[in-house]
N, C-alpha and C positions, 0 to 999 in steps of 0.2 A: 502606604504598606502593601502592599502583594500577599494576600490571603496565601498561607503554607498549608501543603499537604506535608501527613507526615507517614514515611516508612515506615514498613513496621515490616517484622518477616511472619507474613500472611497470603493468600493467594488471591492475587492482581487479575480482576476480569478483562476482558474483553475491553464490555465498556465503560468500564473503570481507567483503564488504561486513555481511548480515545478524549477521555473528561480531562483527563490533567492532561495531555496535550497539545487539546486545543484551548484552554484555559490561562490566562495570564495567571500563575501562581508559581509557588518555590517550594523547595525542599525542604523537609528536616529528618534527624536520624529520632527516633522514639527513642527512652533510656537504654527500652531492654535490646535493642539492635546494637545499641553504640556496646556496651559490655561484652555484646555475641560475637559483634568483631571484633574487639578488641584481646577479647581471649582464646580467640583459630589461630592472631598474626601470633599472639604472646606459643602456643604449643608445637605450630614450627616452626621457632626461630629458637626453640626446646631442642627441637628434635633435629637441625640444626646441627648446635653447636654439640650435640652427645652423636650424633652419629658419623663417619665414614661413608657409610652405603650412597652409592648415586641413585640420586634421586632425577627423573628426566625435567631436562629446560632449569632444572632448579640447581643444583652444581654439574649439569651436561651443555653441552651444546644441542643445538636443536633440528627438530630432519632426521636426514641420512648422518649429522654429526650430534646422536645419543648416545653415543658410546664416549667419547670427545669428556674428560673430565676437566672441569673448572676448581680453578682453586678459589680455599674463602676470602682469599682479598679479593677479587674481582669477580667476584656474588655479582653487586651493583654494576660494576659496568657494561655484564655479560646482558643484563636486560634494560640497561643504557643502549647499548650494542643493537640489540633483538629492536626494540623500535625505530632505531634510525634507517635499518638494514631493507627495511619491513616498507618503508614509504615507499615506496616506488607504485600510488597508482598515477590512472593516464587517464585521461576524458575530459568530458565537463563535469563541471562545479557539483557538483548535489545540493539542491533547496535548504536553506536553513530550515523551512518547514519539520525537511526529509530530516537534515541534521538532529534539530532538537529532536526530537521521535529518538534518534540512536540516542542518543547521547542517554534521555532518560532512561533505558531498555538496558543499558551498559549500566547503569546506577542501581537498579533494580536486581540484574544477575549480579553483582557485586557485592551487592546486601547479604547471601548467603554464605553462613562462615565456612563453606568447601572451598572455597578458593583461595581465601587468608588474605586476605589482602589489608596493608595499613588501616587503620582509621582516618590517620592523615592524607594516605588517595582519593580512600573516601569521599570527603569532607572536598576536597580541592573539588573532584569532579562534579558535586554537588552546586559550590562557590559558582562554577564556570554556569551550570546550569540557568543557575539563580539570577545570575547577572546580566544575560540570555550571552553570554560569550561563544563562539561554538566554531569547531576548528574547519576548516578545510579541507571538503575531503572531494579526491579525484572520483569517477564513478565504476570503473573497471580496474579488475587487480585481485577479484576473490575466484578461488575457484567453488567458495564453499566446503571448503572441509581442512581441518589442521582450524576450523577460525576461519572469519574472515579475515584476513593477517592483513592484506594493504592499506582497505579502504581503514581497519580501526587501528592501526600506527596513524595515521595520518591524523587521529583524535589522540592517540594518545605522547605524539611528540608535545602539547602544548604543558604536557606528565612532566616534561623535561625541559623547559622554557623555550622549545624549536616549533617548527612549523609554521602554519601562517592562522592566523584567528581574523574569526570576522565579529566587530563588538557590536555590540544592540543601535549604535546606527550607522551599520551599514558600511562601516570603517575593512580594509582590510590592515590588517594590523603583522605587519610582517618580521618587525624586531621584538620580538612576543615577551621572550626575557628583560628588556628596558621597560614595555607594556606592565608585564608585575610590576616589577620596582617600584613604577610610577604610580602605580597601586600602593606597594606597598607590602604586597603579596610572596611571600616567600613559595619559588615554584617544591615539590613536594621531591623533585626524583622519583629512584626509582632504587627498591630496596628486593632483595630476591623474590621470587617468579613471579614479581604485581607484573613488571612487561608482556610474559605471559598470558596476564589471567585479562588485561587487557587488552592482548589478542586475539587469545586461543578463546575466542564465544562466534556467535552466530549473530547476533548485534545489526550489522548491515544488511543483514539477507532479509531476516527478522523482519525489519523497521519495512524494506520493502515491501515486505509481504501484509505488513499490516497496514500497510494505506493505502494502497493495490485493496486489500481488501474494502474498506472503508471506503474509499472509494465507488466501488465495483457497487455497495449495497443502495449506497446515495444512486448511481446510475442507475438500479433497479427502479429504484419507486418511479424517479424520476420519467423512463422506457412503459412504468404500468399506463403514469397519468396521461402521455405521451400515444401512447394504444387508443385507450378509449379514444380523445379528442381524430386520430383516423377512423377508427369506428363508427363515431357520429359523421364525420364528414364519405365516408366509404358510403352510409347506408347499407352499417351489417346487419344481418339477422341477430339478436341476443342469445338463441332458445342455445344456442353453443355456451350459456351459461348457467346452464340451470343445475341447482345444486348436486344434482343426484349423482349426474354423469362425474362428477369428481369425487365425490364420495368412494364410490365405488371402484374407482382408477385405484383409490386410497394413494398418492403421495403427496406430500405431504406439506411443498411446494407448490402444484397443480393447485390446490388447492385453495392454498393463502392466494395467489395470485387471484382466482374465479371470483374470491371473497370481496376483496380490491374491486378490481372493475365490474365488480355487481350494484358495490359501494361508491365508484362512481356515477354509475350507469343507476343511481336507481328509482329516477325519478325523469330517465329520457325520453321522450318520444319514439326509439327508437322500436318498443313495440310494439305502438300506433300508424307506427309511419308505414307505407305502399310499398312492395317490393318488387325487381325487377330479376328476382334469382333466388332459387330454393338453398342453395349453399354459398357459404363465401369462400375465395382462397385459403390457406391450409396458415397465412402472415394473417390472416386474422384469426380464424376459426381451431388456432391452437396459437394462441397468445400464452393459456395459459400452462401445454404442457411444453413450452419451450419455455417458456422464460422462469414456469415454477422447476425445473432441472435443474436450470441454475442461480437458480435460489436455495435450494437443498445442498447446491457445485459450493457455496459462498458459507454455509451456514458450517458444512464441515470444513471449511480451509478456516475461518476463526476460530474452530474449535483445536485444530493445530496451531496456532498463532495463537491462539491463550495459555495455551500447555507446553509453548516454548518461553512465554512471559515466562513464566515461572519455572524454566530447566535452568540448572546448571551447565553450561557450556561449556565451560572453559578446562585445562589440563596442563597437568595432575591436581587429582583433586581430595581433601584432606576429609577421610570418613568419617563417621562417628567416631571410631575405635582409635584414632588415631594414624594411623598407613592410611599416606600418602600416597594413591595409586595412581599410574598413570590410565588412560582411557580411550573415547573413539567421541564422548557427549558434541565435538566439534565440530562433525558431522553431518553437515547440512541436509542430508536426506530429505526428510521428511517436510518441510521447507520444498524444499527444490519441488520437491511433485508435486505441493499443496496450487506453488508459482505457476505451475503447469497446470495443472486440471483450471487453475483459475484465467487464465489465458483464454484457454477453449470454452470455457462455460461465459467472458462476459462480450469474447470477439462473436458466439453464435445472436447473445440481446443483439447488437450491434446486427445482424446479416440479418437476422426478419426483419431491424427495422427497415435496413432498406429497401426489402420486396414491399414494406407497405405502402417506401416513398412511391417505388414503381408501377404496382398496385394503383393510388393516388396520379400520376402524369401524366395515363397511359389513354384517356380514353374514354374511359369506362362510368357507365351509371352513370348516366348525364353528364359526367362533367370534362366538361372544356380541356382536347387536349393540353398536356405541358401547365395547365392552370393557370391559358391565357383565351381572353376574353375576342383577341386578334390573330389565332396564331398563323405565321409564315410570316406578320412584317414586324412579329415579337413573337420569341422561344419562351419564356415565360419558366419556368423549372428543370424546361428538357435534363439542363446539362448539371446543376443543382445532385440530380439524381448517380450522374454519371462519377459528379466528385465522390457521393459518397458509397458507390460501387468499387471506387479506386482503393478508396478506406477502407470495405470488408474487404478488398483482397488482400490489399497487402497484408490486415489482420492471420487470414487462414494463411498464407504464408508462411509467419510469423509464429501461428502456433505451433509450430514444429518443434518439440517437447526440446529445452536443454538440459535436462533430469535421465535421459538417454545416452547421454553423449560426456566422459572424459577421460582426461589423459592425466600420463607419469609424472610423477614432477620428483623432487628432493631424491634424486639415483636409486627412484624405485621403494623409497618407503612408506612415500603417498601415492601407492598405486594404485587409487582409486580415488575420485571427486566426484563430491553433486552437483557441480554446478547453479544451485539456487542464486548464487547472486545475480547475475547472464537470463536466470530463470525470471529472476522479479524484475529487471530491467526491460528484459521482453517486454512483460505483462505490461510495466509504468504506459509504456508507449501505446499497449493493443489499449488499454483502458484512454488513455487520452485521444483517440482515434475514432472510439467507440463512444464517448464524446461526446466529439460532435457531429457523429452519424445521428443519432439523442435527436442533437440542435435542428439538425436539416428537418428529419421530418415531424419534427414541432414545426417549423417555418411552415414546413410543405402543407399538415393538416389546417393551419389556416387559414395556409392562402387557397384551402380548400373548400373552407367553411363561406369565405367569404362570395363563393360565390349557392348557400345554398341556408346562406341566413336571413333570407326578405321574403324565406316561405316555412323554413323551420326552426327549433328551440335546440337549447343546448342545456344539456341536466344542466342546474345550480352550478354545482364547484367545477362545474369544467365551461359556462359560461364567465364565472367570477377569474376563473384565467385565461378566455381569452383577450376579453375586456382589460383585464392587467397587463398580460403581451404585451396587444396592440394600444396602451397608452403610452408605452416606452420604444416600442415599433412601429410604426406606423404602413395601411396598407398599401401599394402603391401599385396602379391595373396597369400600368405602362415597365415594359425593360426594365429594371435598373440592378445592381452590382449586389447581389445576393451575397457574397463573402463580407461585407460590408455590416452582415447580420448575428453572424456566426459568433462577437464575442459576446452581445449582448443579451440576444439568446442563451448561448450558456448562464451569463451569468443569472438571466430568469430563472433558469431551471435549476438553479441552486439557489434561490429564494424560496423558490418553495417546497424546500425538502429539508 
């Protein structure tokens, strides 16, 4: 039996969501939240039965069809048609890891009374999560305005017994309604407003942002450890890590990166080694300034994501006075800007890493050219740097912001969109390329250290990491295929954090 996390009407931190997402836990609603959800749904149904007023998306059409009134007997079918018609995503299917996060965020978002969904629908979504039954969601189709319509429609299809379901054994179920019947489950279908509540939300863009930010923060720590090993191999001066240099700059991220490097190098011989240069290149000397700026941006992005986790982003909403009002909380501009900022910031982490790779292989500071003892016959790590350069170059091209783009849709009703989902997809690709660059730097720094270790010692912590890595990936003196080590190196770096 999996342990349970009780959902309540509370403020969820970024770290709490990560902990739930990464754990094998089930969800349940606390009794107060059950009453809150039931009461808000009852209020909406009473309002619909007593009022003839047009309420967007509940008894009207959608988008530019907002002035088309729908008869009471067709209100449920309206929501079903909405989900079917909007399920038009394209591209590769997103990972189960991301899908699990999106479903979790959707559940938390719908736990707010403003959305007015039925308790039955919310409990069905929780059942899907607890059973590890996830919808098949294509990656493209959202403009990040009016909600992540297409991706969330593919999620919503399961609520009407349609779409494609991936079960806990990774089996692809195309006859979803039959699957539920075999499990003795009743599909909830959809009542007034519920299809719109499922689709009008930012959970797809938010899931992308949270995953990217989480992976970026992890990569940041890997990059600092890797940079410290590169400093050892390059025989850097560590005068630039003097705490007062960073305190007078007064940038929080810079101070923290410098402190982390000082901790890693606290018993290093770098202070005592003979140096043949007064200063080091910026890719070493400015590590705290560059990585610190990225770290600060990650913290900003995390704060945006945390606020969005605790937001109500569907439309229309029932307010505290009982009025149902249409607004624009589904517009994902905050997430679009944050994803673009994150892309630039993580790209810079990889950018400076590639420069350190270049410095280590260029034959300076008594290191052999391309880190081979027999240059000419062997090319060593010449092309590892090429490969890293190609990745950071692609990152730079992909950093053009999605959020400055917009395109008119729905006959001009939706005339400004955020492109938050595209920004998130693009950011994911930049994170993945950056992970490979950091792995390449680690491989290069370890290879460079092979030419130093006979006369010098590493700091204790870095020596432990180096030895652990070499037990997994042994040193090869002659030319070999470096690409065969990328996966093991990335796995090793992930295990360090």
